[in-house]
N, C-alpha and C positions, 0 to 999 in steps of 0.2 A: 400498366402491364397488359400486354395483349396476348390472349391465349390463341395458339395457332391450331393445334390438333392433338389428338390422343393416339398413342400407339400401343400395341400389345407386342412385346418382344419375346421371341423364342430363340433357342439354339438347337441346331441339328448336328449332333456329333461334334459339338464345339463351335460350329460356325453360326454367327448371329443372323437373325432374320427379323427385321422390324416391320410389323404389319400395320398399315394405316387403312382401317376399314372404311373411313369416311374422309377422303382427301378434301381439304377445304378450298380447292381450286378446280376450275374446269379442266378436264382432260379431253381435248377434242379428238375425233376420229370415229369411224364406224366399226372398227374392230381393233383388237389388241395390237396387231402388226402395224396398222396405220397410226395408232396412238403413240407407239414407240417412235415411228418416223417423224411425228410432229412434235415430240418432246425435245425440242432443240434448245441450245443455250439461249437464254433470254426469255424463254416461255415461263409462264407461271408454274407449270408442273416441274420444270427443271430447277427453278428457284427453290421450290419446296424440297426437291431431292437434295440439293446442296445444303440447305438449312439442317435437314435431319441427318445427313451423312457426315458433314464436315465437323471438325472440332469447333467448339467445345461440346456440342450435343452428340457427336458421333466420333469417328476416327477413320483413319485411312483404309482400314479393312472392314468397315461397316457394310452391311448388306440389308436390303429391305424391299418392300413392295407396296404399291398402291392398288387397292382393290377397285376393279372396274366392272361394268356390265359384261356379261359373256358375249361372244360373237353371235350366238343364237341360243335357242332354248335347249340345246343339247348339253350345255355345260352349266354348272352351278354359279360360276362367276369367272371373271377374267382377272389378270394381275399384270401390272407393269412393274417389273423387277428392276432395281437400281443398285448401283455401287458408286464409288467416289468419282468415277470417270464417265458415268452416263447410265444408259439403260441396256439391259442384256436381252438376248433372244430367248434364253431359257434359264431355269434355275431348279435343279433337282432337289437340293437341300431345302430350298424355299417351298417346293411343292410338298415335301414331307411336313414342314412346319404349318403350311396352310391347311393341309388335311387335318392335322391335330387341332388347329384353331377352329376350323369350321365345325368339327364335331363338338368340341368343348363349348363353343358359343351358341350352339343350337341352330346355326345356319343350315346345316344338314343333319337331319334326325338320325340318331344312332340306330343302326340295323340290329334287330335282336339276334341275328345270326352270329354277331361278334365281329363282323367285317363290314365296315361302312365305306362305300365308294364315293369319293368327292372328285368331280370332274372340273378341270380348270383350263381356261384358254390362256396360252402364252404366245408370244410372237412366232415361235417355231412350230406351233400346232396345238393340238389338244392333248393334255396329259391327265393322268389319274393318280389319285392318292387313295390307296386301300388301307383304311385305318382299322387296326385291330384294337378292340376294346375289351376290358374286363367286365365282371358282373355288375360293376357300378357305372359302366359307361365311360370309363377313363381310357384314354389312348395308351396302349402299351408298346406299340410299334406301328410303323407305317411302311407300306410298300409303294414305291414310286414306279409307276408304269409309264415309260417314256415314249416319245415319238419314235418311229422306225429309225434305227441307227445303222451306220455302215462305215467300213474302212474306205477312205477316199483315195489315198495314195500311200505308197510305202517306199522307204529307202531314199528319201530326198536328202541330199547333202546340203547342210547349212553352215556357212563359215561363222565362227565365234572367236572371241578372244582366247578361248581355251583350245582352239583348233577346230577343224571341221567335225560335225556330228551328223549322224544319220537320224532322220526324223520320219515318223509315220504321221499322216493326217487322218483323223477320223471325225465323223459327225455324230453328235449325241444331243442334238438340239442347238448346238453351236459347234464350230470347227475347232478342234484341239490338235496341237502338235505334241506327239508323244515321243519321249526320249528315254531310252534305257540308260541308267547311270553308268553301266559298264562301258558306255561309249567314252566317258571321260578318261578312263584308264587307257583306252586305245589311243586317245588324243594326247596322251602324255601330259595331263594337266599338272601344273605346278601345285604340289601338295600344300604349299603355304597359303593358297587361296582358301583352303577349307579350315574350319574350326575343329573338325574331328576326323580321325582316320577311318578307313573301312567304308561301310555302307554310307552312301552320300545323303540319303533323305533323313536327316536328323536336324533338330533345331539349331545346333551349332553351325550348320552349313547354310542356314536359310538366307543370309545376306548374299552369299555367293550365288546361290541358286536363283534368287530374284534377279540378279544382274544378268546372268546368262539367259534366263527365261525371257527377259526383255529383248536381248539380242536375237534370240531365235525367232520371236514374234516379228521383230523388225525385218529380219532376214527373209521372211516368207511373205512380206507385204505385197510383192508383185508376182508371186507365184500363181499361175493360172489355176492350179488345183484348189486354191482357196476361194474361188468364185462359186457361189451356190448355183446349181444348174437351173433352178426354177424361180428364185426370188433373190435379186441382188442385195436386197436389204438384209439378207441373212449371210452375206459373204464376209470373208475375213477371218483370220485366226483370232479366237477369243482368248485362248490361254495355252500355256505350255505345261504339260504333265511330265514330271520326272518320276521314273519308276525304278524301284528296287525289286528284284525277283527273289523270293525265298523258297521257290520250289513247290512241291505238292505236299499237303498235310496228310497225316495218317488216314483220315477219312476220305481222301480223294480230292479235296478242294484245293484250288490254286491259292497261294498266299503271296500277295504283293503289297508293297508300301508305296505310296505316292505323295507328292505335293504338287498342287496345281497353282501356278502363278498366272493370274488372269488380269484382264484389263491392262492397266499400266502399273505393273508391279504389285498388284493386290494378291494376298495369299489366302487360300481356302484352308481353314482349320480342320474341316471335315475331309473325308476322302473325295469329296466333290461329286454331287449327284449326276449331273449331266456329263461330267468328265468320266465318271465310272461307266456310264452308258456307252460312251465312245470307246473306252477301254475294252468293254465286253465285246463290242462289234469288231474291234481290231483283233482281239485274241481268237474270236470265233472264226474270222475270215482266214486266219493262218492255221487253224486246226488246233491251236493250243488250248482252247476252251470248248469242250464239247457241249452240245445241248444236254441239259440235265445236270451238268457239272456246275459247282459253285465257285465263284471268285470271292475270296476274302480280301477286301480292299481296305488297307489300313492307312490312316492319315499320319501326318508328321507329328501329331500329338498323341497317337496311339489309339484313337477311336476307329471303329470299323463299320463298314457297310458289307452286307452280303448281296452278291449280284449273280444273276443267271440269265440265260436266254429264255424268254417267255414263249416266243414263237419265231420261226424263221420267215424271212420275206424274200422277194426275188433277188435283192442285192444286199441283204444284210439281216438284221434281227430286230425284234422288239425286246428291249431289255427290261428287267424288273430289278429294282434295287431296294433293299430292306434296311431300315435303320430306325431311329427313334428321335422324337423332337419334344422339347420340354419348354414350358413357359417360364420366363425368368423375370418379367417386369410388366407393369402397366405404367406408361409415362405420359404426362401432359406437358407439352412443349409451349414455352412462352417466349415473347420478345419484350425486353425492357427497352422503351424508346430511347434511353440514354446509352444503350449498348452499341458500341461502334464495331463490334466483332459479329456482324450479321452480313452474309449468312455464315461466316466462319472461315476456317482455313484447314489445310492439310499439310503435313510435313513430309510426305512422300508422294 
């Protein structure tokens, strides 16, 4: 039996994040963006991703990250985030989990003020996790301060098997296609495609939403608005966000539910950290979310993030998203030399 590595697993609002603090393979590159570009199929780091993500050690919706050196002394560490289809440019829920992990493990000392800042380099830039702790130094919540986010384009018509839908593109560390579920009513969608009537972002409708989410992503593949203006390595639509609007709550917060279908049909169980940042940027650009106003962003499983504009920029905003992350396991992964299911498989 060969021991491969140990991971510490967290969940953030229901979405998994598997942390490998000491990856057993070389991860080449001088910075996190370059490391992601070099983590190609056939490389040792991609083989490790597949081993830890694929069944039977993971599953089609697993998420995780390999800890790396920071780009410079301005950050505490870097992370190469991964999913079943490769490596991502950003991960908001992972940033929250990493903040809680860094404080709990002593990598970053607890600030006696009760808020400890953890600075992390990801391919899309430098992000921060502001970890709120109790009197015993335990993380009670985490604020994810993202890279500057912006509305990229609005009102793009994309053909789907349900008819044409109007899509907004927004950047939140990755490019997301945002679709209001009311569009499906306008497109006269066959109700038999759904498992439940009424509001569309419910678990019974997930299979249908995955299918059309893939179609929307594919339909935007050649759209010029999906090209990142500064770094082509950050180009392309990462995910499709389906949104239900519930209006304004008594206290003045906007309340919306979403499900994010990212990579190739992967589903975020949380409200999606970087996707929520993109949503904040889009809502602020249209005047629907004012500076100082809170967005209650709910996931398909009912968990919530609270999001708001931290500061305005020349073409967008710096969002801050609040949630919580909890440790669920410490795992030691092994390979039996007689096991022919290595690195494993996925069924979706």
